[in-house]
N, C-alpha and C positions, 0 to 999 in steps of 0.2 A: 600815675596818669590821672588827670582829672576829667577826662572826657566822659560824657554821659554814656552809659552802657547802651542806651537805645540808639545812639548815633553810630555805633561801631558796626562794621560789616558782620553780617550773620552767616552768609553762605557765599563763597566765592567760586566762580567758574574760571578756569584757566584755559584761555583760547590758544593753547599751544601744546606741545608734546615733548617727549624726551626728558632729559635731566632737569630742565628748567621748570617743567610742570611739576615734577616730583619735589623739587626744591621749594616751590611755593606751597604745595600741599602740606609739607612738613611744618612750615612756620604757621600756616593758617590753622592747622589742627592743634598746634601748641597754644594758639591764642583762643581756642574754643570755637573756631569757625567751621562750618560745614564746607565740604569741597566737592567740586564737580569737574569731571574730566570729559573731554570730547575727542572724537576721532571718526574718520570715515570708515566704511566697512573694510577697505583694503589696508587699514592700519590697526585692525582689531587685535593684533597680537602684541601691540606695543605695551611696554611695562607700565607706563604712567596710568593706564586704565585700571590697573590693579591697586593703585595707591590712593585712589580717591574714594569718597564715600558713595558717590553715584556717578554714572556715566550717561552720556547722550551721544547717539550716533549722528554724525553730520552727513548731509547729502553730498554726493560727488565723490571724487577720488583724489588721492595724493595731496600735494601741497595746495591745489586749488580749493579743496574743501576747507582748509584752515584760513584761506584768504577770502572766504565768503562772509562779509560782515553781517549781512542780514541773517545768515544761518546761525552764526555764533550768538548773536543777540537773541534770536528765537530760542536757542538752546538754554539761555539764561531764564527766559520766561517759562520754558517747559520744566526746568529743574527747580524753579523757585529761587534762583540765585539773585541776590541783591547787589552783587559786585562782579566785575569782570577784570581779571588780570591778564594782560596780553603777552606776558613773558618778554622775549626778545625775538627779533625777526618777524616774519609774517606781517600781521597788522599792527604791531606794537607802536609804530610811529605814524599811523594813519588817522588824520583828523576825522574822517568819515565814520570810523568805528566809534570814536569818542562821542561824536554827535548822535549816532544811532543809539548808543547806550543812554545818553541823556534823554532822548526822545522816549525811550522805553522805561525810564525811571530806574535804570541800572547804573550803579557807580562805576566809573572807569578808573582803574587803579593806575593813574598816570597823570600827566599834565592835561589841562583843559584843551578843547579843540583849537582855540585860537593860537595857543602856544605851539601845539603840534604842527599846525599849518605853517607857522612862521619859521620854526626851526627845521621842519621837514623840507622846506625849500632852501637849498644850500645857498642860493644867491641871496635870498632874504636874510639868512643867518649871517652871511658875510657883511651885508649892509648894516645889520644890528651891531656887529663887532666894530665896524668903522665909526658908527654913531657913538659908541662907548669909548672911543679912543684906543681900541685894540687893533694892533697890526694884523693884516691878513696877507696871505701869500698872493703875490701879483697874479691877476687872472682877469677873465672877462667880467664885464659888469653884470651880466645876466646870462640866461641860457643862450646857446648858439646852435646854428646848424653847422653842417660840415664845412661850409665856406667860411663861416665866422671863426671856426676853430683853426682853419688853415691860415686865415689872416692873422690870428693871434700868434700862431707858431712862427709865421714869417716875420712878425714884428720883433721876435727875439733874436733875429740875426743868425749867422752861421753858428752851428753847434747848439742852437736852442732846442729845448725839449719841453713838452707839456704833459700834464696829467689830465686825462678826460675823466670826468666824474658825473655820476647821476645827480640830478638836482634834488631828487627825493630818495629817502632811504640811506643805507650805508652798509657796513659789514663787508666791504670789498666788492660788492656787486656793482656792475656798471662802471668799472674803474680800470683804466689802462694807461700806461705810460707810452708816449709816442716820441721817439727820437729821430725817426726817419719820415719826412713828409710823404713819401710814397706809401707808407703804411697807414696813413691817417684815415683814409676813407673806410678801409676795412675795420680798423679799430673803432671808429665812430659808430659804424653799424652794429658791431657786436655789443658795445656799451649801451647803445640805445635799446637794442632788443633785450639785453639782460635787465636793464632798468624797468622796461615796460612789463616784463614778465614778473619781476620780483615786487615791484612797487606800484604797478598800474600807471606809471608815468615814465615816458622815455626821454624826457627833457634832459639835456646835458649842459654842463659848463666846463670851462678849461682853466687850469692854473699852470703857472710856470713850475716845471719840475725842479724840486730841490734835490739835487743828486745825492748828497750825503746829509741825511737828516735823522734825528731821533724823534720818536713818536711818544709824546707825553700827554696824558689826559688827566683831568681834574674831576673828581666826583663831587657834585654839589647836591644840596637838598634845600627845598623851599616849601613854604606852606601856602603860597598864593596871596599872602598879605604884603609882599614886598620883602619879607625876611628870608634870607638865604645864607647858607654857610658852605664852606668847603670841608669835605670829610677826608681830604688827602689826595695825593696824586699817585699815578701808576706809570711804570715804564712798560711800554708796549712796542718796543723797537724790534724785537725778534719776530720777524714775519717772513712768510713766503707767499709770493704772489698777492701782496697787499692784504694778507690774512694773518692774524696773530696766531702764534703757536705757544709762546711763553710770555707771561706777564708777571711783573714784580711790583711790590709795594713796600716801602716808598720807592720812588724812582732812584736809579743809580746816581752817583754824585753830580750835582749841578751847582753853578754859582748861586750863592744865597739870594742875590738880587733877581736872578732869573726865576728861581723857585717862588719867591714872593710875588713877582710879576705875574706868573702863571695863575696862582691862586687868586690874586686880585682881579685879573682879567675875567676869569670864570665867574666869580661872585658878582662882579659889576654887571655882567651881561644877564645873569640870572635875576638879579634884583630889578633890572631895567624892564623886564617883562613880567614881574611878579610871578616868578616860576613856582609851580607847585609839584611836589613829588620828587623823585630822584632824577638826575640828569647828569650827563657827562659832556664836558667841553674839551675838545681835542685840539692839540697844538703840534706844530713841527718846531724843533729846536735845531739850529745849525750844529752839526756834529763837530765842525772845525772851529766855529765861533759860538759857543753856547750862551753868549750874551744876547744873541738874536733869537727871537721866537715869533711865531705868527699863528693866528687862529686858522683852523681849517674847517671844522664842522662841530655841531652839537648833536648828541644822541639823546632824545627825550624819552628815555626808557631805562630799564634795568640792563646793565651790561653783562656780557658773558663772564667777564673777569671781576665782577663785583666781589667775588669770594675773597680776594687778597686784601681788599679794603676791610672786609669784615674781620679777617684774622688779625690785622694790626690795630684795629680800633676797638674790637670787642662788641661792635654794634651789629644787630641783625637788620640789614638794609631792607629785606622783604617785609619784616614786621613794621618798620617805619613807613614803608609805602602803604601798607594796609591801614595803618592808623591814620595817616594823612588823608587817605581816601574816605575815611569815616568822619573827617572834619577836624581832626586834631591840628593844633598849631605846634610850631617848633618849641615854644615855651612849655606847652603841655607835655611835650615829649622829653623835656629836660635839656633841650638844645637852644637855650635862650641867648646864645652868644658864642663867639669863636672860642672863648675860654672854656666852654662846656664840651667842646669836641675833644675826646681823648687824644693825647699825644701818641704817636705810633709806638706800639709795643713790639719792638724788634722788626723782623722782616718776614715777608711771605712771598711765595712764588706759586703760580698756577701753570700746570702743564696740560695742554690739550691733547688727549689721546684720541686720535682719529683712525678710522678704518681706511687705510690707504697705503700706497707704496710710493717711494720717491726715487726718481732717476737722478743720475749724476749732474744733469743739466738744470736741476731744480724743478723739473716738471713733476706733477703729482697725479696719480691715478687713484680714485676712490676704490675701496674694496667692498666686498659684500659676502653674504652667506648667513649661516646660522651659528651663533656662539655656542660652542660645545661645552666650554668651561670658562668660568670667570672667577678670579680670586683677586680681591682688592688688597693693596698694601695696608698695613695697620701700624700702630705704634705712636709714640709721642710726636706731636707736631704734624700728623698726617690726616687729611680729610679727603674723601672721594665723593664727588657728586656724579651720579651715573643713572642711566636708565637701561643698563645692560645686566643680564643674568643668563645663566645657562639655558639654552632653548629659545632665546629671543633671536629673531631674525633681524638683520640689518636691512632696512627698507631702502632700495636704491633710489627712491624718489625724494629722499630727504638728506639733510646735512649728514656728513660722515662722522660727526663727533660722537664718540662712544662714552667718554668719561672725562672728568676734570680731576686731576690729582693736585691737591693743594697742600703745600707744606709750609710750616711756620716755625720760627725760632724766636725766642724772646731776646736773643742777642742781636745787636746791630752788626752782624757779621755775614756778609754775602757768601763767603766761602763755606761757612758752616751751614748756611741754609741750603746751598746746592749739594752739599754732601748728603743731607737728609733727603733731598729730592732724588738724587741718584740711587740711594738705597730704596726709596719707594718704587722707582721704576724697576729695580731689580726684583722686587717682590711681586710686581704686577704679573698676572697670568691671564691671557685671553687666548683661548683656543678656538679655531674654526674660521677666523677671519684675520686678514693681515692688519697690523697696526704700525704706527710710527714710533713705538716705544724705544726700539733700539736706536732710531735716529735721534730722538730727544736725548737719550743717554750720551750719544756721541757729541751732541751739541753742548750739553752741560759740562762735558769733559774737555772741550776745546780750551786751551790755556787762556785765551782772551776772555772767555765767559767765566770759567772757573775762578779766575782771579778778580772778577767783579768789574772788569773794564766796561764802560758804557759802549754798546754796539750802535750801529746805525741800521736803518731799515733794510739795507741791502746786504747785511752780514750773512744771512742764511744762504741766499742765492750765490753770493761771492765765494762761499766755502762749501757749496753743495757737493762737489765732487769728493773732497776729502772726507766730509761728514758721512756721505753715503758709503764710501769705502770702509770707514771704521764701523758703521752700523752693520754692513753686510758681514764683516769679519766676526762680529760678536752676536750675530742673529741667532746662533745656536743656543745662546744662553737664554733666549726668550722662546716661549712656546706659542707665540702668537700665530704664526703661519705654519710652523713646522709640524704641529700635531693637530689632528682634527680636520678632516676635509671640509671645505666650504660647502654647505648644503644650500643650494639655491632654491628660492621660494617662488620664482617666476611661474606664472600660470601659462606662459606662452609655449606652445608646442615647438619642438625642434623643427627647424626649416631645412629641408633637403635642397641642395644646390644641384639643379639639373645639369647634365652634360652640356658644355658650351656656354654656360652662364657664370658670371663672376659675382661674388657676394660683396656687399658693403657692410662689414660688421661694426659693432660699437667698439671703439678703442678703449673704453672704460665704462663703468656703470654710470648711469645717469638717466635723465628724463628727456624725451624727445620734445624739443621746442617747436620745430616745424619740419615739414617734408616738402622739398622744392620740386619734386618730380611726381609724375603719375605714369601708370603703365602705358607704353607706347611712345613716351617721350624719347627724343634723341639727345644724347649728351656727349660732350667732349670729355676727354680725360682731364681730371682736375676740376671739373665743374661741380658746383655745390649741389648735393643731393638731399642733405638734411642738416639740421643743427641740433646738437645734443648739449644739454646743460648738466654740468658736473662741477663740483668744487666751487660753486657760486659763479662760474664763468661759462660762457657759451663756446662750443667747439664746432667748427664747420667741418662736416664730413664730405670729402670730395670723391668723385667717381674715379676708381682706380684704372679705368680704361674707357675708351670711346665706344659707344654702342647704343643699343636700344633698351630702355627700361622695360623689363618683362614682368616684374612683380614688386609691389611695395607692401612690405609685411607689417609695418607699424604706422601709427598715427600720432599726431601731437598729443602730448600728455602721457604716452606710454612710458613705463619705466623699464630699463634694460640692464642686464648684467653685461660685463665685458665679454665680447665675442658673439653676442646675439646679433642676428642678421636683421638689417633694416630694409635693404633694397637688393634686388637681383638685376644684373645688367648682362645682356647678350652682346658680346663684343662684335663690333662692325666698323667699317670704314665710313666715318661721317664727315671726313674732310677737315680742313683747317679752320673753317669759319664757324663750326659748331652746328651748321645746318646739314641735315642728312641729304646726301646726293644719291639718287637711285642708280642701280646698275645701268651700264650703257645698253645692256641687252638682257632679257630674261634668261638667256642661255649662258650668260657670263658666270664663270665659277671663280670665286676668290682664290688667290694662291694658297691660303692656309687650308681651305676646303679641298682644293685639288690634291694637296699632299695627303690628306686623310683618305680621300678616295683611292689614291694610288696605293697606299699601304694596305687598304682592304682588298684591292684587286690582286695583290701579289698571290694570295692563296686560292684564287678562283681558277677554274679550269681554263678560262679564256686566256689566262696569262701563262699557261703551261701546255701549249699545243704538242710539244714533243713528248712529254710524259703521258699525256692523254692518248696520243697515237699508239705508243708502245703498249699501253694497257689494252687498247682495243684489239691489238694483234693477238692477244691471248684469249680473245673471245669474252672478256669481262668488261662491263661498262664501268666508267669512272664512278667513284663512290658518291660524288655529289649528285650524279644522276640517280643512283640507287636510292639515296636519301630522299630526293625530290619525288621519286615514284612512290615511296612509302608514306610520307607525311602529306597532309592536306595542303593545298596551295595557300600560301600566305601565313602558315602557322609556324614555320621553322624559325626558331630563335637560337642562333649559334652561340656557344660558349667558347671564348678564347680564339676567335678566328684570326687574330693578329699575332698569336704565339709563334715564336720562331726559335730555331736552334741557337743557343747561346754562342757557340763558337763561330757562327757565321752571320751574326746579326748586322755586320757592316758590309756584307757582300750581297748586294741586291740581285745580281745575276744568278748567283748560287741559289738564293731564296726562291726566285721565280721558278727555277727548274726543280728544286729538290726539297723544300721544307714548308709546304702549306700547312698551317695550323699545327706545326711540329709533329706531323705524321698521324694526327688523329682528328677526325671530325666529331664534334660532340655538341649536343644541344637538346632542346625540348621541341616537341611538335605534337599535333593531334593526328590520330589515325582513324579514319572513318567517322569523323565527327558528325556527319550528316545522319548516321545511323544511331549513334550512341550519345551524342551531345558533346560539346567541347570539353567539359570537365571530366567526363568519364573516358574520353578518348585520348587524354594527354599521356605521353610516354617519353621516357628518356631514350635518346638515340645516340649510339656511338659506332664509329666505323674506323678501323685501322686502315691506313693507306700504305701498302707495301711498296709503292713506287717511290717512296722517299728513301733517302740514305739511312742506313742503319736500322731499317725496319721499324720495330716498335720501341726503340731504345731512347727516344727523346725524353729529357728530364721533365719538361713542361707537359709532355704527353702523359706521363704517369700522374702528375698533379691533376690534370683534367679528368683522367679516368677515376681517380679517387673522389674527386668532387662530384662527379655525376652519379657514382654509386651512393654517395652520401645523400644527395638530393632524392634519389629514388627511394632510399630507405626511410628518410624522414617524411616524405610526402606519399609514401605507399604507391609508387608509380611502377608500371611494367617497364622492362628494359629491352630494347631492340638493339642487337649488336652484330657487327660484322667482325669477327675475331681474326680473320685471316692476316698473316704477316709473312714477311720474307726473311731469310737468313740475313744476318748483318753483313753488309758489303754488297748486297744485291740491289735490284731495282735500278734507280737512276744512276747509281755509281758507274754502271757500265757505259753510260752515255757521255761520261766526262773523261778527258785525258788523264792518264795516270798521274801526271805531275801536279794536277790541281785537285785530285780526289783522294784525300787521305783515307785509308781503310782501317776499320776496326778489326779486332780478332774475330774471325767467323764464329758465330754462335748457333745454337739450335734454331730451326725454323719454327 
């Protein structure tokens, strides 16, 4: 290279985290450059911080800290970095970050702000394609509101379908297919919100849905002078929920004319805007007619799947990026024409190892916890890019990608490549968190994939049930979730659910986008209470019942693990309109409350006048009166007042007469608290009631006694007890006809 050493980057800050930050650090250090890592305090355990020469703490929490352009540029100035590499995601395609870098005298490792602004606006990128004579998927001319999207869907006629897309950003965020007009409004709102949260811009546009398509992308490189080259194409059709899981290079078989047309279209567009740095131009190819293809978007950054292009070309794409940022031209980098680009050396595949579980319907839940053990596969043709090691916690606020397993063979043989990949997956060990390794193994073993047949983007979801079944059957061969309990690192205390209230838990780990309710609000069953972002998509959490919101435990930006509670709702009749209707009278008792009160009343003396009268005839007061005389007013807390005899639990009349509290009153109360104080006066109180059938022989009766003695021993409390009992078969048995009163064998009194 003939660049002047003084022009080259001296110290680069990576405004990102995870495996991509470590990937950039490795190349930068190999080039003799200093490296700087950044992270907020709640991401201080991340592995990328240990791989840089120095670190800077960002203000804020979670993903929002990495999205603060001013903060990351300030970190450059603090660390003395003369360049900023944005990685992928976060701010990598935001023109304002590139502008802020330019204003601060920091080199942005990527395209110039004008290019980022143009390609970052998907509508503008489509206009660029049309101006270059490149076909685009039919869609709206620009961004639309929900009515504009509805009009476009309607224009496609019966059976028409559209894909809503964020005008800014990419990576599957803010993107949903709509096949039913009734679902459009909700899908539009979710896409808009996802895009606004991820890219700071909620604008959307719509394209006609290509139902059976292959996703092919072309890697380009330019130096800003108008010179641009293609470095090869990638097959990215194996996706779930519009997110790639397996990528290959080169693409699986395509007609020669289509392949040449894809490369020509990408390079023509890049040259038209004097593209500088790395970029990817993405296309859909009709799976049924591969002579048809159309441009969908351009990603003006390093791609997650850049690794497979590196494996088949032998080029270090990050090194090229850094050199271009330092002012190098393609000619100086030895890429002075298409002939200088190495021909593909065999084939490569990348497998995205995510912390997640997948259901048979294709739905995915991210996983979390702390990695107990991590063993990466090794051997010829295997590379692993990761930010995981034993002891590292998977932060629920970020993407669930754990590692990228990249496999390469010098042979032009897809089947041989996938055999290497399956072996690599078999060697992978991740303990402590769930992963999709077994699922990927099942995917690569599917005959259509193993034989190298080109899939369409719906392949994974279409075969989800059979793939999950195979993955579950072989899960025992993986140690991903079977060993090592997931150690959660949340700092949120456990939330107790009070009696009568219903919790709204997180169905998966993720980040709270918004909370739609406040304490005191009245909600209908099914009403939105919060929105959770997980797996790059937003999920609306609905009220499980109608009622009154009693507690909101979380706020926007909080990260949660699966099962953690967001909201508590007290069930109530709020009517069909969603507005709360007050009781007709303050004395009105709801039917469900009336049932509870009736169950409590069964064991009270007022419900047992006959049994109480017979006890008084003996000259002994009912036990509840004795207990009331002993303990201070209002201090009695009864244990197990609704316990009943198992054999008579369905005979209410029998219970009313014969089995209050299963023959034993038990609880806590204070005695003479006015003299000794509440704490010093607390006592355990137990009283056997011999007016019940079988005297003291009730099964729950014994459990209650044992529990009360345990409380007394643990808390060092005195015990007050009425131990009197009757022989089995006495007491209330005599008040019942012989035909309805089964008797036990008499026992000792």
